[in-house]
C-alpha positions as a printed Julia matrix, in Angstrom:
268×3 Matrix{Float64}:
   8.49   12.54  -23.84
   5.67   11.53  -21.48
   2.33   11.84  -23.32
  -1.17   10.43  -23.09
  -0.64    8.68  -26.4
   0.84    5.24  -26.97
  -0.14    1.81  -25.7
   1.06    2.28  -22.12
  -0.52    5.68  -21.57
  -3.7     4.58  -19.69
  -1.64    2.68  -17.11
   0.81    5.59  -16.72
  -2.1     7.98  -16.19
  -3.57    5.68  -13.51
  -0.17    5.49  -11.83
  -0.17    9.26  -11.38
  -3.86    9.6   -10.5
  -3.71    6.96   -7.74
  -0.25    7.62   -6.35
  -0.15    8.92   -2.74
   0.37   12.68   -2.91
   3.56   12.51   -0.87
   5.13   10.18   -3.44
   4.17   11.81   -6.76
   7.3    12.52   -8.8
   7.76   16.21   -9.52
   8.24   15.49  -13.22
   6.4    12.46  -14.69
   8.86   12.44  -17.59
  11.63   11.63  -15.11
  10.42    8.99  -12.61
  12.78    8.25   -9.7
  14.77    5.51  -11.44
  18.02    6.9   -10.06
  16.78    6.03   -6.57
  16.96    2.28   -7.24
  20.32    1.81   -5.51
  20.03    4.69   -3.05
  19.46    2.41   -0.03
  22.61    0.46   -0.84
  24.55    3.7    -1.21
  23.43    4.72    2.26
  24.39    1.37    3.77
  27.83    1.58    2.2
  28.43    4.74    4.24
  27.77    2.83    7.48
  30.22    0.6     9.32
  28.83   -2.76   10.49
  26.83   -2.01   13.59
  26.75    1.69   12.74
  23.79    4.06   12.82
  23.19    7.45   11.23
  20.52   10.06   10.73
  19.33   10.36    7.14
  17.39   13.1     5.44
  13.64   12.75    5.93
  13.26   13.55    2.23
  15.59   10.76    1.11
  14.05    8.12   -1.16
  15.02    5.33    1.26
  13.15    7.02    4.12
  10.04    7.53    1.96
  10.06    3.92    0.84
  10.46    2.56    4.38
   7.67    4.82    5.68
   5.48    3.71    2.78
   5.8     0.06    3.79
   4.85    0.88    7.38
   1.91    2.91    6.07
   0.6    -0.03    4.01
   1.06   -2.37    6.98
  -0.94    0.03    9.15
  -3.67    0.29    6.51
  -3.98   -3.51    6.31
  -4.37   -3.73   10.08
  -6.82   -0.86   10.53
  -8.58   -0.21    7.21
 -12.01   -1.17    5.9
 -14.22   -0.43    2.87
 -15.03    2.92    4.49
 -11.79    3.58    6.35
  -8.61    4.51    4.5
  -5.56    6.5     5.53
  -3.35    9.11    3.95
   0.39    9.37    4.45
   1.87   12.84    4.96
   5.48   13.92    5.13
   8.33   12.0     6.71
   9.66   14.1     9.61
  12.61   12.08   10.95
  14.6     9.08    9.76
  17.68    7.09   10.76
  19.32    3.9     9.49
  21.17    1.18   11.42
  23.24   -1.63    9.94
  22.67   -4.59   12.3
  25.27   -7.37   11.9
  23.81  -10.69   10.81
  20.28   -9.31   10.83
  19.64   -6.49    8.38
  19.0    -2.79    7.99
  16.72   -1.05   10.47
  15.04    2.27    9.75
  13.64    4.38   12.57
  11.01    6.8    11.32
   8.53    9.46   12.27
   5.92   10.37    9.65
   2.41   11.77    9.41
  -0.78    9.74    8.94
  -4.43   10.73    8.88
  -7.77    9.12    8.15
  -8.64   10.19    4.62
 -12.32    9.32    4.09
 -13.39   11.01    7.32
 -10.89   13.84    6.67
  -9.08   13.48    9.97
  -6.09   15.5    11.14
  -2.51   14.36   10.74
  -0.8    12.7    13.66
   2.68   11.26   14.04
   3.46    7.6    13.53
   6.73    6.49   15.13
   8.0     3.27   13.6
  10.83    0.8    13.19
  11.17   -1.39   10.11
  13.84   -4.07    9.75
  14.7    -5.35    6.28
  16.24   -8.78    6.76
  19.43   -9.91    5.05
  19.7   -13.23    3.23
  18.85  -14.95   -0.03
  15.4   -16.12    1.14
  12.81  -13.32    0.9
  11.37  -12.45    4.3
   8.78   -9.77    5.01
  10.18   -6.71    6.81
   9.63   -6.69   10.57
   7.52   -3.69   11.58
   6.66   -2.06   14.9
   4.81    1.25   15.16
   2.95    3.45   17.61
   0.56    6.31   16.93
   0.75    9.69   18.65
  -2.85    9.23   19.78
  -5.78    6.97   19.06
  -7.53    7.51   15.77
 -11.02    8.93   15.93
 -13.5     6.15   16.65
 -14.47    4.73   13.29
 -18.17    4.81   12.5
 -19.16    1.3    11.43
 -22.56    2.3    10.02
 -21.37    2.65    6.42
 -19.42   -0.63    6.62
 -22.44   -2.44    8.04
 -24.72   -1.09    5.29
 -22.23   -2.15    2.63
 -21.89   -5.59    4.22
 -25.67   -6.05    4.28
 -26.03   -4.91    0.66
 -23.46   -7.43   -0.59
 -24.91  -10.22    1.57
 -28.32   -9.71    0.0
 -27.32   -9.59   -3.65
 -29.32  -12.07   -5.71
 -26.22  -12.82   -7.82
 -22.58  -12.71   -6.67
 -20.88   -9.42   -7.46
 -18.57   -9.43  -10.48
 -17.02   -6.45  -12.21
 -13.79   -5.24  -13.8
 -11.59   -2.18  -14.46
 -12.04   -0.17  -11.25
 -11.19    2.6   -11.89
 -11.3     2.76  -15.67
  -8.22    3.79  -17.64
  -8.8     7.5   -17.1
  -9.45    7.21  -13.35
 -13.26    7.19  -13.26
 -14.98    5.04  -10.65
 -18.72    4.55   -9.99
 -19.64    5.65   -6.48
 -21.08    2.24   -5.61
 -17.76    0.58   -6.5
 -15.62    2.69   -4.15
 -16.02    0.31   -1.17
 -14.93   -2.6    -3.4
 -11.87   -0.63   -4.49
 -11.15    0.51   -0.92
 -11.28   -3.08    0.31
  -8.7    -4.0    -2.33
  -6.5    -1.08   -1.21
  -6.64   -2.29    2.38
  -5.86   -5.88    1.36
  -3.05   -4.69   -0.88
  -1.29   -3.45    2.24
  -0.56   -7.08    3.06
   1.0    -7.69   -0.38
   3.15   -4.57   -0.09
   4.35   -5.54    3.4
   5.15   -9.13    2.44
   7.02   -8.3    -0.77
   8.8    -5.02   -0.13
  12.56   -4.54   -0.09
  14.64   -1.41    0.41
  14.55   -0.9    -3.34
  10.82   -1.17   -4.05
   7.87    1.17   -3.57
   4.59   -0.55   -4.44
   1.16    0.98   -4.91
  -2.04   -0.77   -6.04
  -3.51    1.2    -8.93
  -6.38   -0.79  -10.45
  -8.72   -3.74  -10.01
  -8.64   -5.62  -13.32
 -11.45   -7.89  -12.19
 -13.15   -8.95   -8.98
 -15.56  -11.8    -8.25
 -17.48  -12.43   -5.08
 -17.19  -15.98   -3.74
 -20.32  -17.28   -2.04
 -19.71  -18.72    1.44
 -21.66  -20.6     4.1
 -20.45  -18.41    6.97
 -20.72  -14.69    7.78
 -17.61  -13.53    5.92
 -17.58  -11.84    2.54
 -14.98  -13.26    0.17
 -13.65  -11.67   -3.01
 -11.22  -12.91   -5.62
  -9.28   -9.91   -6.94
  -6.97   -9.53   -9.92
  -5.21   -6.2    -9.4
  -2.34   -4.16  -10.79
   0.54   -2.92   -8.67
   2.94   -0.19   -9.75
   6.52   -0.24   -8.47
   7.39    3.44   -8.42
  11.13    2.72   -8.34
  11.39    0.4   -11.34
   8.24    1.75  -13.08
   7.12   -1.86  -13.49
   3.39   -2.71  -13.54
   2.71   -6.08  -11.88
  -0.49   -8.19  -12.02
  -1.38   -9.87   -8.72
  -4.11  -12.18   -7.45
  -5.55  -11.71   -3.94
  -8.15  -13.84   -2.18
  -9.69  -11.57    0.46
 -12.02  -12.18    3.41
 -13.8    -9.36    5.22
 -16.27   -9.01    8.05
 -17.11   -5.64    9.65
 -16.42   -7.03   13.11
 -13.25   -8.95   12.29
 -11.45   -6.92    9.65
  -9.63   -7.86    6.45
  -7.58  -10.99    5.81
  -5.69  -12.0     2.68
  -5.93  -15.8     2.56
  -4.09  -16.38   -0.73
  -2.02  -14.27   -3.07
   0.28  -14.77   -6.03
   2.13  -12.68   -8.55
   0.74  -13.27  -12.04
   2.47  -13.43  -15.38
   1.99  -10.39  -17.59
């Protein structure tokens, strides 16, 4: 039975609190473990070179759309600009000989902090075949341009961090019951944006990653205009229910965006 007791309960609670709404399992006692091989089951129905429509509610479609969503967030997000993924509306799968499995998708995305309206994202994601891990190839277009992002809040945050007398250092954002100080939200949001790179680079058809907590973060002082943070974060793979520690070295400047310069999976 799923309870709030036991040694793993705080992490399980965070997993549910910070999971995108479109991906929350209906019953937390029965996470979607059965979906682990669902992509392979779909592919087995396809002849080589074949293509078929798949249900927009199928686990494989949700996972593929989730990777595109994280890729989009890494490209466009900031400490004061995050996005929310809505429902998947259309999905198809193609088995490309010698290359991999390509999903064609249409799903909803909106800006979450500024409470924007949903618009359609049309995307293609190719999971490559082979023994050597390769990041999925992603192309996407938006139905229309996002509302012009106000940079005032980002600039104020940037200035505040630049003028700290001591480098920022903190841990456990949010805490084990989901609480987060207001002043730490931009630090957490920056980690969410950067985590989009990790998700994109490490996803397969049988994973569904989500960053759930900053275990610790340290600001690294620099001699240029960038802010740099060393993050130790936790990812949750919704398919396997595994919790994975990860290190990310992150640069950010309000005019130049987010860049992950180093990253590595950590031992538990």
